[in-house]
Every structure is written in C-alpha cells, then in structure tokens.
C-alpha positions as CSV (number, residue, x, y, z in Angstrom):
1,S,52.2,171.5,93.5
2,I,50.5,169.6,90.8
3,E,48.3,171.8,88.7
4,Q,45.5,170.4,86.5
5,G,46.9,172.0,83.4
6,A,50.5,170.8,84.0
7,I,49.7,167.2,82.9
8,I,49.4,167.2,79.2
9,D,48.1,164.1,77.4
10,Q,48.3,162.2,80.6
11,K,45.5,160.9,82.7
12,R,45.0,162.9,85.9
13,P,45.1,161.5,89.4
14,L,41.9,161.1,91.3
15,L,41.2,163.6,94.1
16,P,40.8,162.2,97.6
17,K,37.0,163.0,97.5
18,Q,36.7,161.0,94.2
19,V,38.6,158.1,95.7
20,W,36.4,158.1,98.7
21,A,33.2,158.3,96.6
22,I,34.2,155.4,94.3
23,H,35.4,153.3,97.2
24,T,32.1,153.9,99.1
25,R,30.0,153.1,96.0
26,L,31.9,149.8,95.4
27,K,31.7,148.8,99.1
28,L,27.9,149.5,99.3
29,G,27.5,147.4,96.2
30,S,29.4,144.5,97.8
31,N,31.6,144.4,94.7
32,W,34.6,142.8,96.4
33,Q,36.7,142.1,93.4
34,D,36.4,145.6,92.0
35,L,36.8,147.2,95.4
36,A,40.0,145.2,96.1
37,L,41.3,145.9,92.6
38,F,40.6,149.6,92.9
39,N,42.2,149.8,96.4
40,V,45.3,147.7,95.4
41,A,45.7,149.7,92.2
42,I,45.9,153.0,94.2
43,D,48.0,151.7,97.1
44,S,50.4,149.7,95.0
45,K,50.9,152.3,92.2
46,L,51.4,149.4,89.8
47,R,50.7,149.5,86.1
48,G,47.7,147.4,84.9
49,C,49.9,144.8,83.4
50,D,51.6,144.1,86.8
51,L,48.4,144.4,88.7
52,V,46.6,141.6,86.8
53,K,49.6,139.4,87.4
54,L,49.6,140.0,91.1
55,A,49.7,136.5,92.7
56,V,47.7,135.9,95.9
57,S,51.0,134.7,97.5
58,Y,52.5,138.2,97.1
59,L,49.8,139.6,99.4
60,V,48.9,136.7,101.6
61,K,51.0,134.3,103.7
62,D,49.5,131.8,106.1
63,E,46.0,133.3,105.5
64,R,47.3,136.7,106.7
65,L,48.0,139.8,104.6
66,R,51.6,140.8,104.3
67,E,52.5,144.1,105.7
68,R,54.8,145.0,102.9
69,V,54.7,143.7,99.3
70,S,57.6,143.7,96.8
71,V,56.9,143.2,93.1
72,I,59.3,143.2,90.1
73,Q,57.7,145.5,87.4
74,S,57.5,143.9,84.0
75,K,58.3,147.2,82.2
76,T,61.4,148.2,84.1
77,K,62.4,144.9,85.7
78,R,62.9,146.9,88.9
79,P,61.4,146.0,92.3
80,V,58.8,148.3,93.9
81,Q,57.5,147.9,97.4
82,F,54.1,149.0,98.7
83,E,51.9,148.7,101.8
84,L,48.1,148.6,101.8
85,T,46.2,151.0,104.1
86,E,44.1,149.5,106.8
87,T,40.8,150.1,105.0
88,N,42.2,148.7,101.8
89,R,43.5,145.6,103.6
90,E,39.9,144.9,104.7
91,S,38.7,145.0,101.1
92,V,41.5,142.6,100.0
93,L,40.6,140.2,102.8
94,S,36.9,140.3,101.8
95,W,37.8,139.5,98.2
96,I,40.2,136.7,99.2
97,K,37.5,135.0,101.3
98,A,35.0,135.2,98.4
99,P,34.0,131.7,97.0
100,E,35.3,132.8,93.5
101,M,38.8,133.1,94.9
102,L,39.0,129.5,96.1
103,A,42.2,128.0,94.7
104,C,42.9,131.1,92.6
105,R,46.6,131.8,91.9
106,F,46.2,135.4,90.9
107,M,44.3,138.2,92.8
108,F,42.4,139.5,89.9
109,Q,42.5,136.9,87.2
110,V,39.1,135.3,88.0
111,G,38.0,134.4,84.5
112,S,40.5,135.8,82.0
113,M,41.5,139.2,83.1
114,T,44.4,140.7,81.2
115,A,45.9,144.2,81.2
116,R,43.7,145.0,78.3
117,T,40.4,143.8,79.9
118,Y,41.5,145.5,83.1
119,R,41.8,148.8,81.3
120,R,38.6,148.4,79.4
121,A,36.5,147.1,82.3
122,N,37.9,149.5,84.9
123,T,37.7,152.5,82.6
124,V,34.0,151.8,82.0
125,E,33.4,151.2,85.7
126,L,35.4,154.2,86.7
127,F,33.2,156.4,84.7
128,E,29.9,154.7,85.5
129,I,30.8,155.0,89.2
130,G,32.5,158.4,88.9
131,D,29.7,160.0,86.9
132,G,28.6,162.9,89.1
133,F,32.0,163.0,90.9
134,G,33.6,165.2,88.2
135,L,35.3,162.5,86.2
136,E,35.2,163.4,82.5
137,Q,36.3,160.5,80.3
138,S,39.0,162.4,78.4
139,G,40.9,163.3,81.6
140,Y,40.8,160.1,83.6
141,G,41.5,156.4,83.0
142,T,42.9,153.4,84.8
143,H,46.4,155.0,84.8
144,S,44.8,157.7,87.0
145,L,44.8,155.0,89.7
146,R,48.6,154.6,89.5
147,R,49.0,158.3,89.7
148,T,46.6,159.0,92.5
149,K,48.7,158.0,95.5
150,A,51.9,159.4,93.9
151,A,50.3,162.8,93.5
152,E,49.0,162.7,97.0
153,I,52.4,161.8,98.4
154,Y,54.0,164.6,96.3
155,R,51.5,167.2,97.5
156,E,52.1,166.2,101.2
157,T,55.9,165.8,101.1
158,G,57.3,167.3,97.9
159,N,59.8,164.4,98.0
160,L,60.5,163.4,94.3
161,R,63.3,161.0,95.3
162,A,60.9,158.9,97.4
163,L,58.4,158.8,94.6
164,Q,61.1,157.8,92.2
165,V,61.7,154.7,94.3
166,L,58.0,154.0,95.0
167,L,57.2,154.2,91.3
168,G,60.3,152.3,90.2
169,H,61.6,155.0,87.9
170,T,65.3,154.9,86.9
171,K,65.7,158.7,86.9
172,V,64.2,161.5,88.9
173,D,63.5,163.3,85.6
174,N,61.1,160.5,84.7
175,T,59.3,161.1,88.0
176,V,59.1,164.8,87.4
177,R,57.6,164.2,83.9
178,Y,55.3,161.5,85.2
179,L,53.9,163.8,87.8
180,G,53.8,166.8,85.5
181,V,55.6,169.0,87.9
182,E,57.9,171.8,87.1
C-alpha cells in the first residue's frame, strides 16, 4: 500500500474524499473549464504540459465524446490511453458546449494557458478549494492530480505493470519510484 511517508519530495495523490469535495465545489460554482480540467487531469494521468496541449479533436468526434483517448506524451514520446468516467464525461461535455469554446482547437487553451499557467492557476485554485479538506500546500500540487488515479488503481489492484502502461513509463522501476511503493 502507499503510505503518506513513503513519498519523499513528491506531491501526494488526493484522497477520494478530497477529489469528491473539490469536484462538488467546482460543479456548484458552475466553473466548467476548471471542473473539466480537474476531471480530465485525474482520469488521463497526463502531465500538465500534455494536458494543456490536449486538442478538442482528441476527446470529441462528431460532437460525441470518444470512449478511449490516446495521447503521445511530450516527455517520453510514448503513447498513453485513458478513458473518462461517466461523471467526468458530463463535465467535459458541459465545457465543450460553453460559448468560450466555440471554434477552440485546444480543450484548455482558452486565453493563453501554458503548462506554467496551468500549474500556477491550478495550484492556487486547488488550495483555495481544498482549504478545509486537509490539503496543506507543501504536500500537494498539480502533479497530485496525475498521481491520484494511479494511486487509487494501485491500492485496488496492486498491478504495477498496468500502471506502468497507463502512465507511459519505460520501466516498472520508474513506476515503483513514482508511486513511492516498496
């Protein structure tokens, strides 16, 4: 199992109750872009640099969400596949239908979002929303979103090889280090 102390100098994954609380807060605020970004970040397990380059066409075809998405990671040049959960598909559809998204090529580049602005904006938002949910700034950040689903899958299955593929790691040792497991 993943223990809090096992991950050193790495941002911790969010707990299911923290994910639910942040998701609910964003949904109640009708903040469709941030809700879709939060949900896609967790389900996709993509790094911020790949998340902000996610083209609408990767997720949508003929005005319908794709069931499975494949993305080539910029860091490793390896493909990773992911699926969005039903709830998260709803938030993506709400965002795609927003007037700001009309004729946008990228899911989250309304304005000039880059990996750096993603990290800055979402770290601030994560802590503003997460305040009261046990998120201390030193232990969590946007990379926590990438780790969240991976940690949950590991807790449920213990299958490091599957996570290696899902995260696009070249070696299982990298996955072990990434998850902070022994």
